[in-house]
N, C-alpha and C positions, 0 to 999 in steps of 0.2 A: 504494500500500500504506500502510495506517495504521501508526502506531507500535506499537499493541498487536499487530497482525499481525506486524510485524518481530520483536517480542519473542517471540511464540509460535513463529515460524519459527526463530529462533535457538535457542530451547529445544529444538525438534525436531531441529535439526541437531546440537546438542551431545549430546543423548541418543542420537541415531542413530549417531554415531561411536563411542559407548561400547558399543553392543550386541554388536559382534564383538570387543571388547577389542583391537583392532588399528588403529593409525593410521599408515598408510604415508605416505611422502613424497608420493606421487601424490594420495592422499586429502586430505592436509594442504593441498596446493596447490589442489585443487578446493574445499575448504572455505574457504580464503582468498578465492578468486574469488567464491564464493557470498556471503561477508560483504560484499564490495565491491559486488556487484550489488544487494543488499538496501538498502543505505544505512542511515543512522541519524539520528534526530531526537530522541533521548532526552534527558532532563534530566541523566543521568549519562553519562560516556563509555562507549562500547560495551564496552571492555575490562573495566570494572567490572561491567557487566551479565553478560558472559561468565563471569567468576569466580563470580558468584552462580548462574548457570545450571549451571555444573559441579557446584556444591554441591547444587543441587536435583536434578540428574540422578543423582547418586550415591545420594541417598535414594530416588529413584523406582525404582532398580534392586533395592531390597531384596526385592521380591516381585513375582510376576506381576500381582497385583491393583493394587499401587502403580504399576507401569509402565503398565498399562491406564488407570488413573485419570489419570495424568500426560499420556499421549498424548491421551486424550479431552478433557481440560481445555484443551489447546493447540489441538486440532482445532476447537473451538468458535469460535475467532477467525476462521475462514475460512468465510464464509456463502454463497459462490457458486461455481459450477463453475470459473470462470476462476482464482480465487485458489487453489482446491484443486488444480487441475491444475498451477499454478505451483509449489506446495509439493512435489508429487510429482516434478515435473521437476527441481527443484533438489536434492532428496534423492537421486534416482536418479543424477544427474550426479556427486554427491559419492561415493555408494556404488560406482558403476561405475568410478571412477578407478582402483581396484585390484581390480576384479572384485566382483560382487555376492555376498557371503557369504550362506549360508542364514539366519543370524540377521538380516541386513539385509533380506532378502526378507520374513521373518516380521514385521519391524518395519513394513514398508510395508503388509502385510496388516492389522496392528493399527491403523495410521493410517487406512486406508480404513474400517475398522469404526468408528473414532472419528468420521469424517466422516458415516457413515451414521446415527450416533446423535445427530448435532448438529442443532439447529434449522436449518431452511432447506434440508435435504438434498433435492435434486431430481435423481434419476438421469438424467433426460433432458437436464439441463444439462451433463452430463459427456461426455467425448469418446468413450467406448467402451461404449455400451449400459449405462450405470449404473456402470461402473467408472471412477474418476477417471483412472487410467492403468493399463495392464497392469503387473502386478508380476513377471511371469516375465522372465528375462534376455533 
């Protein structure tokens, strides 16, 4: 995974946990595991990036259009089926830690739309007939 992909994934994880306005202890633990699995090679410490990511995510939640734009811009970092599947898998693990909320399922649908609108989308490269991963629980 490249550093720009790590940064995009962290942005998606951060905004993803904000969509249901609930961060349980289980989801927090899954999020911490996700952070560890991603690694970090940035010029700034990951914690500094996360603070900036929280700020960006708050602004992105101002409107549906802003949220869609934010998700789409981060989705462009993942240009192949394997990386997109990895993103979905990581997000689903975090979301499922405390049960998939309807707003989280909707977020995954928006992310899939972002992938479909990105350069390099190839439905046959994904694992489920064009869907990066199933979004139903």
